N, C-alpha and C positions, 0 to 999 in steps of 0.2 A: 436351489439357491438359498432358500430360507434355512435349510439345514446347515449349510456352510456358514451363513452369518451367525446362526445360533452357536455352532461349535467354536467359532472364532471368539465370540463374546464371552463364553464360559472358560476360555483358555485352552481348549483342546487343539487349536490351530495357532500358528504364529510362533514367534520365538518364546522359549521358556524363560521364566523368571530366574533371577539369581538363586532364590531358595529352591526352586525345582532342580536346577542344575546341580546345586550342592547336594541335595538329597539323592539324586540319581547317582552322582559320583561316589558318595560314601556307601550307598547300598551296593553298587557294583564292586567296590573294593572289599566288601564283606563286613563293614562296620555296622554296629547295632543301631546307630542313630546319627542324625546330623543337626546342625544348627548354625546360626549366624549371629554375630554381635548386633546390637541395636543399630538402626540406620544412623542415628545421630552421634554414634561413637566415632564415625569416620573410618572405622576399621572394616575394610571390604574383604573379609575372609570367610572361608568355609571351614567349619569345625566338624570333625568326625569323632564320634564317641564310641567307647567300648561298652560291653554289657553292664558295666558297673557305673556308667554315667561319667566316666573320666574322658577328657579330651585327649585323644591319642594322635591326632593329626590336625594341623592348622595350615591351610593352603590359601594363598591369595586367590580371589575369584578370577583374576586374569589368567591364572595358570590352569584353570579347569578346562577339560576338553570342550571344544566348541566355543571358546571365548574369543577366538580370532576370526 
Protein backbone atom coordinates (compact mmCIF):
# COMPACT_ATOMS: atom_id res chain seq x y z
CA UNK A 1 0.00 0.00 0.00
CA UNK A 2 2.84 2.41 0.83
CA UNK A 3 4.35 1.84 -2.62
CA UNK A 4 1.04 2.64 -4.33
CA UNK A 5 0.64 5.86 -2.35
CA UNK A 6 4.20 6.90 -3.18
CA UNK A 7 3.72 6.19 -6.90
CA UNK A 8 0.49 8.22 -6.94
CA UNK A 9 2.12 11.13 -5.13
CA UNK A 10 5.06 11.33 -7.59
CA UNK A 11 2.69 11.19 -10.58
CA UNK A 12 3.20 7.65 -11.83
CA UNK A 13 -0.43 6.73 -11.15
CA UNK A 14 -3.61 8.63 -11.89
CA UNK A 15 -4.45 10.85 -14.81
CA UNK A 16 -1.64 12.41 -16.83
CA UNK A 17 -1.15 16.16 -16.80
CA UNK A 18 -1.83 18.21 -19.93
CA UNK A 19 1.91 18.61 -20.42
CA UNK A 20 2.51 14.87 -20.23
CA UNK A 21 -0.29 14.17 -22.70
CA UNK A 22 1.11 16.80 -25.08
CA UNK A 23 4.63 15.41 -24.80
CA UNK A 24 3.45 11.83 -25.36
CA UNK A 25 1.40 12.83 -28.40
CA UNK A 26 4.19 14.80 -30.11
CA UNK A 27 6.75 12.07 -29.43
CA UNK A 28 4.41 9.37 -30.79
CA UNK A 29 3.90 11.44 -33.95
CA UNK A 30 7.68 11.71 -34.46
CA UNK A 31 8.19 15.37 -33.58
CA UNK A 32 11.41 16.49 -31.90
CA UNK A 33 9.85 18.34 -28.96
CA UNK A 34 6.64 19.66 -27.47
CA UNK A 35 5.45 22.60 -25.44
CA UNK A 36 2.46 24.53 -24.28
CA UNK A 37 1.65 28.23 -24.02
CA UNK A 38 1.81 29.71 -20.52
CA UNK A 39 -1.23 28.95 -18.39
CA UNK A 40 -2.19 32.60 -18.01
CA UNK A 41 -2.39 33.04 -21.80
CA UNK A 42 -5.74 31.26 -21.91
CA UNK A 43 -4.49 29.23 -24.90
CA UNK A 44 -5.02 25.54 -24.11
CA UNK A 45 -2.98 24.09 -26.96
CA UNK A 46 -0.30 21.49 -27.49
CA UNK A 47 2.60 22.61 -29.66
CA UNK A 48 4.83 20.14 -31.52
CA UNK A 49 8.25 21.29 -32.77
CA UNK A 50 10.56 20.10 -35.51
CA UNK A 51 14.30 19.56 -35.10
CA UNK A 52 14.99 23.25 -35.74
CA UNK A 53 12.65 24.43 -32.97
CA UNK A 54 9.84 25.58 -35.24
CA UNK A 55 6.21 24.93 -34.32
CA UNK A 56 4.88 22.54 -36.95
CA UNK A 57 1.64 21.52 -35.24
CA UNK A 58 -0.70 23.32 -32.87
CA UNK A 59 -3.53 21.21 -31.53
CA UNK A 60 -6.17 22.09 -28.92
CA UNK A 61 -5.66 19.99 -25.78
CA UNK A 62 -9.26 18.77 -26.06
CA UNK A 63 -8.37 17.07 -29.34
CA UNK A 64 -5.51 15.01 -27.94
CA UNK A 65 -6.16 11.28 -27.55
CA UNK A 66 -7.51 10.47 -24.09
CA UNK A 67 -9.10 13.90 -23.63
CA UNK A 68 -12.66 12.62 -23.55
